[in-house]
mmCIF file of the N, C-alpha and C atoms, coordinates in Angstrom:
data_MODEL
# 
_entry.id   MODEL 
# 
loop_
_atom_site.group_PDB 
_atom_site.id 
_atom_site.type_symbol 
_atom_site.label_atom_id 
_atom_site.label_alt_id 
_atom_site.label_comp_id 
_atom_site.label_asym_id 
_atom_site.label_entity_id 
_atom_site.label_seq_id 
_atom_site.pdbx_PDB_ins_code 
_atom_site.Cartn_x 
_atom_site.Cartn_y 
_atom_site.Cartn_z 
_atom_site.occupancy 
_atom_site.B_iso_or_equiv 
_atom_site.pdbx_formal_charge 
_atom_site.auth_seq_id 
_atom_site.auth_comp_id 
_atom_site.auth_asym_id 
_atom_site.auth_atom_id 
_atom_site.pdbx_PDB_model_num 
ATOM 1   N N  . MET A 1 1  ? 81.786 172.360 67.604 1.00 0.00 ? 1  MET A N  1 
ATOM 2   C CA . MET A 1 1  ? 81.483 171.098 68.259 1.00 0.00 ? 1  MET A CA 1 
ATOM 3   C C  . MET A 1 1  ? 81.862 169.969 67.293 1.00 0.00 ? 1  MET A C  1 
ATOM 4   N N  . SER A 1 2  ? 82.526 168.949 67.814 1.00 0.00 ? 2  SER A N  1 
ATOM 5   C CA . SER A 1 2  ? 82.931 167.832 66.966 1.00 0.00 ? 2  SER A CA 1 
ATOM 6   C C  . SER A 1 2  ? 81.704 167.017 66.558 1.00 0.00 ? 2  SER A C  1 
ATOM 7   N N  . GLU A 1 3  ? 81.829 166.297 65.452 1.00 0.00 ? 3  GLU A N  1 
ATOM 8   C CA . GLU A 1 3  ? 80.732 165.463 64.962 1.00 0.00 ? 3  GLU A CA 1 
ATOM 9   C C  . GLU A 1 3  ? 80.374 164.378 65.978 1.00 0.00 ? 3  GLU A C  1 
ATOM 10  N N  . ALA A 1 4  ? 81.369 163.765 66.591 1.00 0.00 ? 4  ALA A N  1 
ATOM 11  C CA . ALA A 1 4  ? 81.108 162.717 67.583 1.00 0.00 ? 4  ALA A CA 1 
ATOM 12  C C  . ALA A 1 4  ? 80.331 163.269 68.775 1.00 0.00 ? 4  ALA A C  1 
ATOM 13  N N  . LEU A 1 5  ? 80.692 164.447 69.237 1.00 0.00 ? 5  LEU A N  1 
ATOM 14  C CA . LEU A 1 5  ? 79.989 165.064 70.358 1.00 0.00 ? 5  LEU A CA 1 
ATOM 15  C C  . LEU A 1 5  ? 78.569 165.435 69.952 1.00 0.00 ? 5  LEU A C  1 
ATOM 16  N N  . ARG A 1 6  ? 78.399 165.962 68.766 1.00 0.00 ? 6  ARG A N  1 
ATOM 17  C CA . ARG A 1 6  ? 77.064 166.318 68.278 1.00 0.00 ? 6  ARG A CA 1 
ATOM 18  C C  . ARG A 1 6  ? 76.171 165.079 68.227 1.00 0.00 ? 6  ARG A C  1 
ATOM 19  N N  . GLN A 1 7  ? 76.691 163.962 67.705 1.00 0.00 ? 7  GLN A N  1 
ATOM 20  C CA . GLN A 1 7  ? 75.903 162.733 67.630 1.00 0.00 ? 7  GLN A CA 1 
ATOM 21  C C  . GLN A 1 7  ? 75.549 162.224 69.026 1.00 0.00 ? 7  GLN A C  1 
ATOM 22  N N  . PHE A 1 8  ? 76.493 162.311 69.935 1.00 0.00 ? 8  PHE A N  1 
ATOM 23  C CA . PHE A 1 8  ? 76.250 161.864 71.304 1.00 0.00 ? 8  PHE A CA 1 
ATOM 24  C C  . PHE A 1 8  ? 75.142 162.685 71.957 1.00 0.00 ? 8  PHE A C  1 
ATOM 25  N N  . LEU A 1 9  ? 75.159 163.967 71.740 1.00 0.00 ? 9  LEU A N  1 
ATOM 26  C CA . LEU A 1 9  ? 74.183 164.857 72.365 1.00 0.00 ? 9  LEU A CA 1 
ATOM 27  C C  . LEU A 1 9  ? 72.809 164.783 71.722 1.00 0.00 ? 9  LEU A C  1 
ATOM 28  N N  . THR A 1 10 ? 72.719 164.208 70.537 1.00 0.00 ? 10 THR A N  1 
ATOM 29  C CA . THR A 1 10 ? 71.443 164.114 69.835 1.00 0.00 ? 10 THR A CA 1 
ATOM 30  C C  . THR A 1 10 ? 71.022 162.659 69.680 1.00 0.00 ? 10 THR A C  1 
ATOM 31  N N  . LEU A 1 11 ? 71.159 161.883 70.745 1.00 0.00 ? 11 LEU A N  1 
ATOM 32  C CA . LEU A 1 11 ? 70.792 160.476 70.699 1.00 0.00 ? 11 LEU A CA 1 
ATOM 33  C C  . LEU A 1 11 ? 69.300 160.315 70.443 1.00 0.00 ? 11 LEU A C  1 
ATOM 34  N N  . ASP A 1 12 ? 68.970 159.301 69.682 1.00 0.00 ? 12 ASP A N  1 
ATOM 35  C CA . ASP A 1 12 ? 67.590 158.966 69.365 1.00 0.00 ? 12 ASP A CA 1 
ATOM 36  C C  . ASP A 1 12 ? 66.945 158.341 70.609 1.00 0.00 ? 12 ASP A C  1 
ATOM 37  N N  . PRO A 1 13 ? 65.777 158.790 71.009 1.00 0.00 ? 13 PRO A N  1 
ATOM 38  C CA . PRO A 1 13 ? 65.133 158.216 72.195 1.00 0.00 ? 13 PRO A CA 1 
ATOM 39  C C  . PRO A 1 13 ? 64.751 156.745 72.014 1.00 0.00 ? 13 PRO A C  1 
ATOM 40  N N  . ASP A 1 14 ? 64.713 156.256 70.774 1.00 0.00 ? 14 ASP A N  1 
ATOM 41  C CA . ASP A 1 14 ? 64.394 154.853 70.519 1.00 0.00 ? 14 ASP A CA 1 
ATOM 42  C C  . ASP A 1 14 ? 65.626 153.951 70.544 1.00 0.00 ? 14 ASP A C  1 
ATOM 43  N N  . ASP A 1 15 ? 66.805 154.547 70.741 1.00 0.00 ? 15 ASP A N  1 
ATOM 44  C CA . ASP A 1 15 ? 68.054 153.787 70.851 1.00 0.00 ? 15 ASP A CA 1 
ATOM 45  C C  . ASP A 1 15 ? 67.982 152.940 72.119 1.00 0.00 ? 15 ASP A C  1 
ATOM 46  N N  . VAL A 1 16 ? 68.183 151.622 71.976 1.00 0.00 ? 16 VAL A N  1 
ATOM 47  C CA . VAL A 1 16 ? 68.041 150.727 73.132 1.00 0.00 ? 16 VAL A CA 1 
ATOM 48  C C  . VAL A 1 16 ? 69.267 150.700 74.036 1.00 0.00 ? 16 VAL A C  1 
ATOM 49  N N  . GLY A 1 17 ? 70.379 151.232 73.584 1.00 0.00 ? 17 GLY A N  1 
ATOM 50  C CA . GLY A 1 17 ? 71.599 151.235 74.383 1.00 0.00 ? 17 GLY A CA 1 
ATOM 51  C C  . GLY A 1 17 ? 72.427 149.977 74.172 1.00 0.00 ? 17 GLY A C  1 
ATOM 52  N N  . CYS A 1 18 ? 73.660 150.040 74.637 1.00 0.00 ? 18 CYS A N  1 
ATOM 53  C CA . CYS A 1 18 ? 74.620 148.950 74.418 1.00 0.00 ? 18 CYS A CA 1 
ATOM 54  C C  . CYS A 1 18 ? 74.166 147.629 75.036 1.00 0.00 ? 18 CYS A C  1 
ATOM 55  N N  . GLU A 1 19 ? 73.753 147.656 76.281 1.00 0.00 ? 19 GLU A N  1 
ATOM 56  C CA . GLU A 1 19 ? 73.424 146.413 76.981 1.00 0.00 ? 19 GLU A CA 1 
ATOM 57  C C  . GLU A 1 19 ? 72.314 145.639 76.276 1.00 0.00 ? 19 GLU A C  1 
ATOM 58  N N  . GLU A 1 20 ? 71.218 146.310 75.983 1.00 0.00 ? 20 GLU A N  1 
ATOM 59  C CA . GLU A 1 20 ? 70.097 145.630 75.333 1.00 0.00 ? 20 GLU A CA 1 
ATOM 60  C C  . GLU A 1 20 ? 70.454 145.207 73.915 1.00 0.00 ? 20 GLU A C  1 
ATOM 61  N N  . ALA A 1 21 ? 71.183 146.057 73.199 1.00 0.00 ? 21 ALA A N  1 
ATOM 62  C CA . ALA A 1 21 ? 71.583 145.714 71.829 1.00 0.00 ? 21 ALA A CA 1 
ATOM 63  C C  . ALA A 1 21 ? 72.450 144.460 71.818 1.00 0.00 ? 21 ALA A C  1 
ATOM 64  N N  . LEU A 1 22 ? 73.401 144.382 72.725 1.00 0.00 ? 22 LEU A N  1 
ATOM 65  C CA . LEU A 1 22 ? 74.298 143.225 72.751 1.00 0.00 ? 22 LEU A CA 1 
ATOM 66  C C  . LEU A 1 22 ? 73.591 141.959 73.223 1.00 0.00 ? 22 LEU A C  1 
ATOM 67  N N  . GLU A 1 23 ? 72.592 142.102 74.089 1.00 0.00 ? 23 GLU A N  1 
ATOM 68  C CA . GLU A 1 23 ? 71.837 140.934 74.557 1.00 0.00 ? 23 GLU A CA 1 
ATOM 69  C C  . GLU A 1 23 ? 71.073 140.264 73.418 1.00 0.00 ? 23 GLU A C  1 
ATOM 70  N N  . ALA A 1 24 ? 70.609 141.042 72.462 1.00 0.00 ? 24 ALA A N  1 
ATOM 71  C CA . ALA A 1 24 ? 69.817 140.499 71.356 1.00 0.00 ? 24 ALA A CA 1 
ATOM 72  C C  . ALA A 1 24 ? 70.569 140.522 70.028 1.00 0.00 ? 24 ALA A C  1 
ATOM 73  N N  . LEU A 1 25 ? 71.859 140.788 70.075 1.00 0.00 ? 25 LEU A N  1 
ATOM 74  C CA . LEU A 1 25 ? 72.638 140.901 68.841 1.00 0.00 ? 25 LEU A CA 1 
ATOM 75  C C  . LEU A 1 25 ? 72.564 139.628 68.003 1.00 0.00 ? 25 LEU A C  1 
ATOM 76  N N  . HIS A 1 26 ? 72.576 138.467 68.653 1.00 0.00 ? 26 HIS A N  1 
ATOM 77  C CA . HIS A 1 26 ? 72.521 137.205 67.909 1.00 0.00 ? 26 HIS A CA 1 
ATOM 78  C C  . HIS A 1 26 ? 71.223 137.085 67.106 1.00 0.00 ? 26 HIS A C  1 
ATOM 79  N N  . LEU A 1 27 ? 70.130 137.590 67.626 1.00 0.00 ? 27 LEU A N  1 
ATOM 80  C CA . LEU A 1 27 ? 68.858 137.559 66.907 1.00 0.00 ? 27 LEU A CA 1 
ATOM 81  C C  . LEU A 1 27 ? 68.888 138.497 65.705 1.00 0.00 ? 27 LEU A C  1 
ATOM 82  N N  . TYR A 1 28 ? 69.470 139.665 65.909 1.00 0.00 ? 28 TYR A N  1 
ATOM 83  C CA . TYR A 1 28 ? 69.600 140.658 64.840 1.00 0.00 ? 28 TYR A CA 1 
ATOM 84  C C  . TYR A 1 28 ? 70.484 140.099 63.726 1.00 0.00 ? 28 TYR A C  1 
ATOM 85  N N  . VAL A 1 29 ? 71.593 139.466 64.104 1.00 0.00 ? 29 VAL A N  1 
ATOM 86  C CA . VAL A 1 29 ? 72.512 138.869 63.129 1.00 0.00 ? 29 VAL A CA 1 
ATOM 87  C C  . VAL A 1 29 ? 71.823 137.731 62.381 1.00 0.00 ? 29 VAL A C  1 
ATOM 88  N N  . GLU A 1 30 ? 71.106 136.883 63.093 1.00 0.00 ? 30 GLU A N  1 
ATOM 89  C CA . GLU A 1 30 ? 70.422 135.755 62.462 1.00 0.00 ? 30 GLU A CA 1 
ATOM 90  C C  . GLU A 1 30 ? 69.440 136.238 61.402 1.00 0.00 ? 30 GLU A C  1 
ATOM 91  N N  . MET A 1 31 ? 68.676 137.255 61.720 1.00 0.00 ? 31 MET A N  1 
ATOM 92  C CA . MET A 1 31 ? 67.727 137.788 60.742 1.00 0.00 ? 31 MET A CA 1 
ATOM 93  C C  . MET A 1 31 ? 68.454 138.347 59.528 1.00 0.00 ? 31 MET A C  1 
ATOM 94  N N  . THR A 1 32 ? 69.540 139.072 59.755 1.00 0.00 ? 32 THR A N  1 
ATOM 95  C CA . THR A 1 32 ? 70.322 139.625 58.655 1.00 0.00 ? 32 THR A CA 1 
ATOM 96  C C  . THR A 1 32 ? 70.873 138.503 57.785 1.00 0.00 ? 32 THR A C  1 
ATOM 97  N N  . ALA A 1 33 ? 71.455 137.485 58.401 1.00 0.00 ? 33 ALA A N  1 
ATOM 98  C CA . ALA A 1 33 ? 72.053 136.369 57.668 1.00 0.00 ? 33 ALA A CA 1 
ATOM 99  C C  . ALA A 1 33 ? 71.023 135.605 56.848 1.00 0.00 ? 33 ALA A C  1 
ATOM 100 N N  . ASN A 1 34 ? 69.792 135.574 57.320 1.00 0.00 ? 34 ASN A N  1 
ATOM 101 C CA . ASN A 1 34 ? 68.721 134.890 56.604 1.00 0.00 ? 34 ASN A CA 1 
ATOM 102 C C  . ASN A 1 34 ? 68.059 135.764 55.547 1.00 0.00 ? 34 ASN A C  1 
ATOM 103 N N  . GLY A 1 35 ? 68.572 136.971 55.354 1.00 0.00 ? 35 GLY A N  1 
ATOM 104 C CA . GLY A 1 35 ? 68.047 137.859 54.320 1.00 0.00 ? 35 GLY A CA 1 
ATOM 105 C C  . GLY A 1 35 ? 66.821 138.645 54.732 1.00 0.00 ? 35 GLY A C  1 
ATOM 106 N N  . ASN A 1 36 ? 66.535 138.664 56.015 1.00 0.00 ? 36 ASN A N  1 
ATOM 107 C CA . ASN A 1 36 ? 65.393 139.426 56.525 1.00 0.00 ? 36 ASN A CA 1 
ATOM 108 C C  . ASN A 1 36 ? 65.855 140.785 57.033 1.00 0.00 ? 36 ASN A C  1 
ATOM 109 N N  . ASP A 1 37 ? 64.909 141.694 57.182 1.00 0.00 ? 37 ASP A N  1 
ATOM 110 C CA . ASP A 1 37 ? 65.215 143.029 57.693 1.00 0.00 ? 37 ASP A CA 1 
ATOM 111 C C  . ASP A 1 37 ? 65.020 143.037 59.208 1.00 0.00 ? 37 ASP A C  1 
ATOM 112 N N  . PRO A 1 38 ? 66.109 142.986 59.973 1.00 0.00 ? 38 PRO A N  1 
ATOM 113 C CA . PRO A 1 38 ? 65.967 142.936 61.424 1.00 0.00 ? 38 PRO A CA 1 
ATOM 114 C C  . PRO A 1 38 ? 65.413 144.220 62.029 1.00 0.00 ? 38 PRO A C  1 
ATOM 115 N N  . ASP A 1 39 ? 65.491 145.322 61.290 1.00 0.00 ? 39 ASP A N  1 
ATOM 116 C CA . ASP A 1 39 ? 64.978 146.589 61.820 1.00 0.00 ? 39 ASP A CA 1 
ATOM 117 C C  . ASP A 1 39 ? 63.461 146.590 61.949 1.00 0.00 ? 39 ASP A C  1 
ATOM 118 N N  . ILE A 1 40 ? 62.794 145.679 61.256 1.00 0.00 ? 40 ILE A N  1 
ATOM 119 C CA . ILE A 1 40 ? 61.338 145.589 61.389 1.00 0.00 ? 40 ILE A CA 1 
ATOM 120 C C  . ILE A 1 40 ? 60.977 145.059 62.776 1.00 0.00 ? 40 ILE A C  1 
ATOM 121 N N  . LYS A 1 41 ? 61.689 144.025 63.226 1.00 0.00 ? 41 LYS A N  1 
ATOM 122 C CA . LYS A 1 41 ? 61.394 143.423 64.531 1.00 0.00 ? 41 LYS A CA 1 
ATOM 123 C C  . LYS A 1 41 ? 62.152 144.095 65.667 1.00 0.00 ? 41 LYS A C  1 
ATOM 124 N N  . TYR A 1 42 ? 63.363 144.587 65.369 1.00 0.00 ? 42 TYR A N  1 
ATOM 125 C CA . TYR A 1 42 ? 64.235 145.169 66.394 1.00 0.00 ? 42 TYR A CA 1 
ATOM 126 C C  . TYR A 1 42 ? 64.707 146.565 65.984 1.00 0.00 ? 42 TYR A C  1 
ATOM 127 N N  . PRO A 1 43 ? 63.787 147.515 65.833 1.00 0.00 ? 43 PRO A N  1 
ATOM 128 C CA . PRO A 1 43 ? 64.204 148.844 65.353 1.00 0.00 ? 43 PRO A CA 1 
ATOM 129 C C  . PRO A 1 43 ? 65.163 149.560 66.294 1.00 0.00 ? 43 PRO A C  1 
ATOM 130 N N  . GLY A 1 44 ? 65.006 149.369 67.582 1.00 0.00 ? 44 GLY A N  1 
ATOM 131 C CA . GLY A 1 44 ? 65.884 150.039 68.544 1.00 0.00 ? 44 GLY A CA 1 
ATOM 132 C C  . GLY A 1 44 ? 67.319 149.565 68.458 1.00 0.00 ? 44 GLY A C  1 
ATOM 133 N N  . ILE A 1 45 ? 67.496 148.301 68.091 1.00 0.00 ? 45 ILE A N  1 
ATOM 134 C CA . ILE A 1 45 ? 68.854 147.778 67.926 1.00 0.00 ? 45 ILE A CA 1 
ATOM 135 C C  . ILE A 1 45 ? 69.492 148.388 66.690 1.00 0.00 ? 45 ILE A C  1 
ATOM 136 N N  . GLY A 1 46 ? 68.749 148.459 65.603 1.00 0.00 ? 46 GLY A N  1 
ATOM 137 C CA . GLY A 1 46 ? 69.280 149.081 64.393 1.00 0.00 ? 46 GLY A CA 1 
ATOM 138 C C  . GLY A 1 46 ? 69.663 150.532 64.622 1.00 0.00 ? 46 GLY A C  1 
ATOM 139 N N  . ILE A 1 47 ? 68.828 151.247 65.333 1.00 0.00 ? 47 ILE A N  1 
ATOM 140 C CA . ILE A 1 47 ? 69.126 152.643 65.665 1.00 0.00 ? 47 ILE A CA 1 
ATOM 141 C C  . ILE A 1 47 ? 70.416 152.705 66.466 1.00 0.00 ? 47 ILE A C  1 
ATOM 142 N N  . HIS A 1 48 ? 70.546 151.815 67.433 1.00 0.00 ? 48 HIS A N  1 
ATOM 143 C CA . HIS A 1 48 ? 71.745 151.820 68.270 1.00 0.00 ? 48 HIS A CA 1 
ATOM 144 C C  . HIS A 1 48 ? 72.991 151.481 67.459 1.00 0.00 ? 48 HIS A C  1 
ATOM 145 N N  . LEU A 1 49 ? 72.912 150.476 66.613 1.00 0.00 ? 49 LEU A N  1 
ATOM 146 C CA . LEU A 1 49 ? 74.083 150.076 65.830 1.00 0.00 ? 49 LEU A CA 1 
ATOM 147 C C  . LEU A 1 49 ? 74.554 151.191 64.904 1.00 0.00 ? 49 LEU A C  1 
ATOM 148 N N  . ARG A 1 50 ? 73.628 151.976 64.410 1.00 0.00 ? 50 ARG A N  1 
ATOM 149 C CA . ARG A 1 50 ? 74.013 153.106 63.544 1.00 0.00 ? 50 ARG A CA 1 
ATOM 150 C C  . ARG A 1 50 ? 74.642 154.244 64.343 1.00 0.00 ? 50 ARG A C  1 
ATOM 151 N N  . ALA A 1 51 ? 74.394 154.278 65.642 1.00 0.00 ? 51 ALA A N  1 
ATOM 152 C CA . ALA A 1 51 ? 74.913 155.368 66.474 1.00 0.00 ? 51 ALA A CA 1 
ATOM 153 C C  . ALA A 1 51 ? 76.152 154.990 67.285 1.00 0.00 ? 51 ALA A C  1 
ATOM 154 N N  . CYS A 1 52 ? 76.389 153.704 67.480 1.00 0.00 ? 52 CYS A N  1 
ATOM 155 C CA . CYS A 1 52 ? 77.459 153.248 68.381 1.00 0.00 ? 52 CYS A CA 1 
ATOM 156 C C  . CYS A 1 52 ? 78.485 152.424 67.602 1.00 0.00 ? 52 CYS A C  1 
ATOM 157 N N  . ALA A 1 53 ? 79.615 153.023 67.322 1.00 0.00 ? 53 ALA A N  1 
ATOM 158 C CA . ALA A 1 53 ? 80.652 152.349 66.531 1.00 0.00 ? 53 ALA A CA 1 
ATOM 159 C C  . ALA A 1 53 ? 81.139 151.044 67.170 1.00 0.00 ? 53 ALA A C  1 
ATOM 160 N N  . PRO A 1 54 ? 81.392 150.991 68.479 1.00 0.00 ? 54 PRO A N  1 
ATOM 161 C CA . PRO A 1 54 ? 81.849 149.720 69.059 1.00 0.00 ? 54 PRO A CA 1 
ATOM 162 C C  . PRO A 1 54 ? 80.825 148.583 68.908 1.00 0.00 ? 54 PRO A C  1 
ATOM 163 N N  . CYS A 1 55 ? 79.559 148.880 69.124 1.00 0.00 ? 55 CYS A N  1 
ATOM 164 C CA . CYS A 1 55 ? 78.532 147.849 68.968 1.00 0.00 ? 55 CYS A CA 1 
ATOM 165 C C  . CYS A 1 55 ? 78.378 147.459 67.501 1.00 0.00 ? 55 CYS A C  1 
ATOM 166 N N  . PHE A 1 56 ? 78.496 148.422 66.599 1.00 0.00 ? 56 PHE A N  1 
ATOM 167 C CA . PHE A 1 56 ? 78.417 148.117 65.175 1.00 0.00 ? 56 PHE A CA 1 
ATOM 168 C C  . PHE A 1 56 ? 79.572 147.211 64.759 1.00 0.00 ? 56 PHE A C  1 
ATOM 169 N N  . GLU A 1 57 ? 80.753 147.449 65.310 1.00 0.00 ? 57 GLU A N  1 
ATOM 170 C CA . GLU A 1 57 ? 81.898 146.585 65.016 1.00 0.00 ? 57 GLU A CA 1 
ATOM 171 C C  . GLU A 1 57 ? 81.639 145.166 65.525 1.00 0.00 ? 57 GLU A C  1 
ATOM 172 N N  . ASP A 1 58 ? 81.041 145.041 66.701 1.00 0.00 ? 58 ASP A N  1 
ATOM 173 C CA . ASP A 1 58 ? 80.679 143.716 67.218 1.00 0.00 ? 58 ASP A CA 1 
ATOM 174 C C  . ASP A 1 58 ? 79.692 143.034 66.275 1.00 0.00 ? 58 ASP A C  1 
ATOM 175 N N  . TYR A 1 59 ? 78.687 143.770 65.834 1.00 0.00 ? 59 TYR A N  1 
ATOM 176 C CA . TYR A 1 59 ? 77.695 143.240 64.895 1.00 0.00 ? 59 TYR A CA 1 
ATOM 177 C C  . TYR A 1 59 ? 78.367 142.750 63.619 1.00 0.00 ? 59 TYR A C  1 
ATOM 178 N N  . GLN A 1 60 ? 79.242 143.559 63.054 1.00 0.00 ? 60 GLN A N  1 
ATOM 179 C CA . GLN A 1 60 ? 79.926 143.171 61.822 1.00 0.00 ? 60 GLN A CA 1 
ATOM 180 C C  . GLN A 1 60 ? 80.760 141.909 62.031 1.00 0.00 ? 60 GLN A C  1 
ATOM 181 N N  . GLY A 1 61 ? 81.434 141.821 63.161 1.00 0.00 ? 61 GLY A N  1 
ATOM 182 C CA . GLY A 1 61 ? 82.255 140.651 63.450 1.00 0.00 ? 61 GLY A CA 1 
ATOM 183 C C  . GLY A 1 61 ? 81.439 139.383 63.597 1.00 0.00 ? 61 GLY A C  1 
ATOM 184 N N  . VAL A 1 62 ? 80.340 139.468 64.339 1.00 0.00 ? 62 VAL A N  1 
ATOM 185 C CA . VAL A 1 62 ? 79.483 138.297 64.529 1.00 0.00 ? 62 VAL A CA 1 
ATOM 186 C C  . VAL A 1 62 ? 78.845 137.903 63.201 1.00 0.00 ? 62 VAL A C  1 
ATOM 187 N N  . LEU A 1 63 ? 78.374 138.876 62.442 1.00 0.00 ? 63 LEU A N  1 
ATOM 188 C CA . LEU A 1 63 ? 77.766 138.582 61.145 1.00 0.00 ? 63 LEU A CA 1 
ATOM 189 C C  . LEU A 1 63 ? 78.778 137.924 60.213 1.00 0.00 ? 63 LEU A C  1 
ATOM 190 N N  . ALA A 1 64 ? 79.991 138.432 60.168 1.00 0.00 ? 64 ALA A N  1 
ATOM 191 C CA . ALA A 1 64 ? 81.027 137.846 59.309 1.00 0.00 ? 64 ALA A CA 1 
ATOM 192 C C  . ALA A 1 64 ? 81.311 136.404 59.720 1.00 0.00 ? 64 ALA A C  1 
ATOM 193 N N  . ALA A 1 65 ? 81.383 136.151 61.016 1.00 0.00 ? 65 ALA A N  1 
ATOM 194 C CA . ALA A 1 65 ? 81.642 134.791 61.496 1.00 0.00 ? 65 ALA A CA 1 
ATOM 195 C C  . ALA A 1 65 ? 80.509 133.848 61.109 1.00 0.00 ? 65 ALA A C  1 
ATOM 196 N N  . VAL A 1 66 ? 79.286 134.301 61.266 1.00 0.00 ? 66 VAL A N  1 
ATOM 197 C CA . VAL A 1 66 ? 78.128 133.475 60.917 1.00 0.00 ? 66 VAL A CA 1 
ATOM 198 C C  . VAL A 1 66 ? 78.108 133.206 59.415 1.00 0.00 ? 66 VAL A C  1 
ATOM 199 N N  . MET A 1 67 ? 78.350 134.215 58.628 1.00 0.00 ? 67 MET A N  1 
ATOM 200 C CA . MET A 1 67 ? 78.333 134.053 57.174 1.00 0.00 ? 67 MET A CA 1 
ATOM 201 C C  . MET A 1 67 ? 79.474 133.142 56.717 1.00 0.00 ? 67 MET A C  1 
ATOM 202 N N  . ASP A 1 68 ? 80.640 133.264 57.318 1.00 0.00 ? 68 ASP A N  1 
ATOM 203 C CA . ASP A 1 68 ? 81.783 132.419 56.962 1.00 0.00 ? 68 ASP A CA 1 
ATOM 204 C C  . ASP A 1 68 ? 81.524 130.954 57.291 1.00 0.00 ? 68 ASP A C  1 
ATOM 205 N N  . GLU A 1 69 ? 80.831 130.720 58.382 1.00 0.00 ? 69 GLU A N  1 
ATOM 206 C CA . GLU A 1 69 ? 80.553 129.355 58.820 1.00 0.00 ? 69 GLU A CA 1 
ATOM 207 C C  . GLU A 1 69 ? 79.315 128.767 58.148 1.00 0.00 ? 69 GLU A C  1 
ATOM 208 N N  . GLY A 1 70 ? 78.508 129.630 57.548 1.00 0.00 ? 70 GLY A N  1 
ATOM 209 C CA . GLY A 1 70 ? 77.274 129.150 56.944 1.00 0.00 ? 70 GLY A CA 1 
ATOM 210 C C  . GLY A 1 70 ? 76.253 128.708 57.971 1.00 0.00 ? 70 GLY A C  1 
ATOM 211 N N  . ASN A 1 71 ? 76.332 129.253 59.167 1.00 0.00 ? 71 ASN A N  1 
ATOM 212 C CA . ASN A 1 71 ? 75.424 128.884 60.258 1.00 0.00 ? 71 ASN A CA 1 
ATOM 213 C C  . ASN A 1 71 ? 74.143 129.698 60.220 1.00 0.00 ? 71 ASN A C  1 
ATOM 214 N N  . PHE A 1 72 ? 73.473 129.683 59.111 1.00 0.00 ? 72 PHE A N  1 
ATOM 215 C CA . PHE A 1 72 ? 72.221 130.419 59.000 1.00 0.00 ? 72 PHE A CA 1 
ATOM 216 C C  . PHE A 1 72 ? 71.315 129.669 58.046 1.00 0.00 ? 72 PHE A C  1 
ATOM 217 N N  . GLY A 1 73 ? 70.034 130.080 58.050 1.00 0.00 ? 73 GLY A N  1 
ATOM 218 C CA . GLY A 1 73 ? 69.083 129.520 57.105 1.00 0.00 ? 73 GLY A CA 1 
ATOM 219 C C  . GLY A 1 73 ? 68.670 128.188 57.516 1.00 0.00 ? 73 GLY A C  1 
# 
């Protein structure tokens, strides 16, 4: 069994899924940019980002844009 298939079949029940993760991604990014741990307030989003490469790429892109612009704090 491939690693990707194994990960898909063993999804964490606390994973919020793509839709919910993307709806609150800006909040997760804001907390990260401000030096806070977003997994404390949004653990399901963190779980999802670690399991979903496309959503994690979106997170990285938004975070990079925010950090480049200095739109935090």
